[in-house]
C-alpha positions, 0 to 999 in steps of 0.5 A: 508676490512676483514683481510686474515690470513695463516693457515701455514700446510703441504702437508700430507702423513698420516705418522704425523697425523693417528687418530687425529682431524684435527686441521687445520679445528678447527683452520680454524673455529675458524677464520672464527667465529671471521670474518676472511677470512682464507687459510690453505697452505702447507709450502712448496706449491711452488705456494703459494702466502705468500703476500696475507695474513695479518697474518700466524698463524702456525699450522701443519708443520709437515714434516719440519725436513725431510726438514730442510735446505728448511724450513730455507731457507722458514723462511728466505723469509717469514721473509723478506715479514715482514708478522705478524707470530705466532709463530714468526720466531725467536723463531721458528728458536731456537726451531727447533733445539733440542740444545735448551735443552742444552741451558736451562740445563745450566740456571739451569732449571729442563730438560733431557737435553743430549749428542751431536753428531756432524755430521760426528763424529763417535759414540763412547759407552763411551758418550753413556753410560755417558747418561745411568741412567737407563741401556739405552740411547734414541738416535735422531736427533737435528732437528727430530719430530714424533720419527723419526731416535730414537734408545733406546741403551743399551749395549746390543744392542750396536752393532745392532744399532751402524752402523745405527747411524754411518750411519745417522750421515754422514748427521745429527747431533743427541742428546743422552739422559737418557731413563726415565723410568717414561716415559714408566711407567707412561707416558709424561705430556703435558701441553698448554699454550696459550697467556702465560697463561694455558689452559689444559693438558693431559698425553700421555702414549706409549702401553705396552713394548714401550716408544713411547708416540705418539698415531701414535705408539699406545700410549693413551690419557686422560685428567689430572688437573696438580699438582700446582707444575707441573703447576708452573714448566711449566709456568717458561719455557714458561715466560724464553723461549716463553713469546710472544708466541701464543701458547706453549706446554711444554711436561715432566715427573715426577721424584721423585715429581719434574716435568722434561721437555722433550719438548718445543713445538712451532713450530708444536704441537698437541694442544688436541683441541678435549680432553678437554672442554676448549682448544677451547674456550682459542685458540679462546680467544688467537687468538682473543687477537692477531689478533683484 
């Protein structure tokens, strides 16, 4: 009897998947080629029958941070069903909150960490100023994605953003990080790993006078070959924090010849399957290794 695999996705509203290749469909095709029945299902679908699947592959839960309490409850329910999940539920919970960046920094890893602004607190400029290594800082929710509610703050525009930030802090925690000028000047690197092995890498460059590298904000993407030094540093993050993950995307920036982590994406990263020739074959081999 064929195994049936659930591809965990979301109800698209076009907010996070504009101008992209549909990687859910790519994954579905890969699974079909491997001989698996499969179905793409939104994690929040109230009619989904999760127990009919032999395994679940997380792919595009791109709105989980918009419904975070519900998402955590759903993770608990999936865990109780004891269905094999890739990446696993424990990893997804840990990676869903950017406090993990502080944990990495405390362990001595090269990471762009930051300061936490707790929910219900008053935003203090002194705390934000501590992160202004280049005269700017970036504030974003601890649970977020897609540059949602992300602000670039300086001493000059603090009055403009302070009220907005104060309102947002009534609802959730924020992290304030130093603004890294190299992101705007050079871009952000993404190195993709499958089953712990390096597959491919891209450089995401923001449009002029912006700092958000996401393609739906006008950023551009090019395939690159990372230096051996960058690759080794990126791999150290995967080995330490995502050793059993089907996929991992290591997002970072190069500062003075050193690679610093910006995000370790283990929940729903876009994997740039359509830009590198080896991407889909590597993904297929990794899935085959896990499921067959």
